[in-house]
N, C-alpha and C positions, 0 to 999 in steps of 0.2 A: 397834410391838410392844404398846403398851398398848391399842390398839384391839381386840386379840384377847382381852383379859382379861375374865373374867366379872364382876369386881367393879366396881361403880359405873356400870353401864350405865343410860342414860336414853334414852327414845324421845321425839322431838319430834313428838307427835301432831298438832300444828298444821300439819305439812307434808303431811298426808294431803290428797288432792284427791278430791272427789266431784262428780258431775254432777247438777244439779237439772233437773227438767223446765221447759221454757219456760212462761211465764205472766206475768200482771200482778198477781196477788193479792199483797198485802204479808203477810209472815209473821213472827211472833215465835217464837223458838226457845229451848227450854230442855232441860236434861238431867236425868235421874233415875237414880241408881245404885241398882239393886235386887239387886246381887250378894250371894248368901248369905254368902260369906266376909266381906264388909264388915259385914253385919248382925251376924255373930258376933264382930266385932272382930278377925278374924284377918288382915285386910289394911287398908291405908289407901285413901282415895278416889283417890289418885294412882297406885295400883298398876296396872301393865299386864300383868305376867307375871313369868317368871323365866328367868334364864340360868344354866346349870350349869357349874361348873368341871370340870377334868380328871377328877376322881373322882366326878362327878355331883352334887356338893354344890350346892344351889340358892342363888342370889343374886337378890334382888328387883330388878325393873326398874320404874322409875316414870316419870311424865311429866317431860320436861326442864324444864318451866315450874313444876313442883311444884303445879300446879292439878289439880283432880279430873278423872279420865278422862272422866266423863260430861259435864262442862263443855267439855272440849277437843273431844270427839267432836261435841257439839252445835254447837260453834263451826265445825267443818268443814261441817256442814249449812248453817249460816247463811252462811258464806263462799260456798258453792256457789250460794246464792240471790242473791248480789250485792246490788244496790240494793233488792231486794224485802225484805230482812231488816230487822226493826225491833227496837229496844231492845237492851239488853245481854244477852248470853248467860250464863246461870248454871246451876249444878247445884242442884236443889231436893231437899228431904227427902221430899216426897210429891207425888202427882199434884195433889191439891187445892191445895197451896202453889204449885205451878208455875202452874196455871191462874189462881189468884188474882193472882199477880204478873204474868203475861204478858198477860192480857186487857186491862188498862188501857193497853197500849202503842198502841192504836188500829189495830193490824194487823187485816187481814181474816181471817187464819187464825192458829192457834196450832199449832206442831209440837212435840211432846214426844218426845224420844229416850229410851227406857227401856233401860238397860244391865242386862240380866238376867244375862249372863255375858260376860266377855271376859278371857281369860288365854292369853298366849303361853307357850311352853315351848321352850327351846333347849338342846341339848347339842351335837350336830353338825347335826342336822336341826332345823327349827323347825316347830312346830305351833301352832294357835290354836283355842281353844274359843270359839265365837261364839253368843250369843243376844241379839239386838237387836230392839227393837220400835219402830216409828215410828207415833205417833198424830197425826192431824190433826183439829183442832177448828175450829168456826166461831168468830167473834168473840163470840158469845153463850155459847159453852162446850159446844155440841152436838158429839158425836163424829161426824165425817164419814167417816173412813177409818182403817184399820189395816193395817200390813204388818209382816212379821217375817222375820228371817234367823237360822236356827238350824242350826249345823253344827260339826263337828270337821274342821279342814282341815290337811292336811300341806302345808307351804310350802317343802319342799326344804331343802337345806343347802349348806354351804361348809366343807370340812374345814380350810381355811387360816385362816378367820376367821369362825367361827359367829356371834359377836355382831354383827359388821358386816352380815352377811347378814340376821340377824334384824331388825335395825333397819330395813333397807330393806323387807323383805317384809311385816313386820307392819303398817307404816304404809301400804303399798300395799293390803294386804288390808282394812284399815279403810275406806279410800276406796272400794274395790269394794263392800264390804258396805253402806255408806251409800248409794251410788248405786243398788244393788239395791233397797233399801228405798223410795227415792223413785221408782224406775221402775215399781213395781208399779201396775197400772192405776188402782185406786181411789184410791191416794195421789197419783199423778201428776195425776189429774183434780181432786182436792181442792186441790192446791197451785196449780193454774192460776188 
């Protein structure tokens, strides 16, 4: 019964699965949260979206780990790379800070996941607003490739338990979106 409640929902973003292109280059991965609402102080870094109660009143959904969404999503990218991933995955305050921290890992490539928008919204149906950018840099810091995924997606619904449905489909959508970023030809080539 509690699983259908809108209050206290958390999404375990770490359960998302993405597929990285095959290759041999080692890659250091970091996240950068550029969401406008975060800059304005209206959401926290661990904010994933909202689930609405029976009257449409919104309740915030956060990452289950209480870690920043940008860090968790970047960790999904690193996990998809397997043994090729180097160094700890963190969320950074700026592109410059990320590159400064990630270049010394000794990796041949640096991948920076920029979260420009990510917000799920669930009443009965679930939707997600996506704006993600993946940048791949050389070890020296030269930009090699960029890919993006920007969309508003309707993820369907489940009248019996909208929050449980949302938990599954939002995590799956994140994995699909990250895979799409890595599959774009210029990025796939740079990550090889």
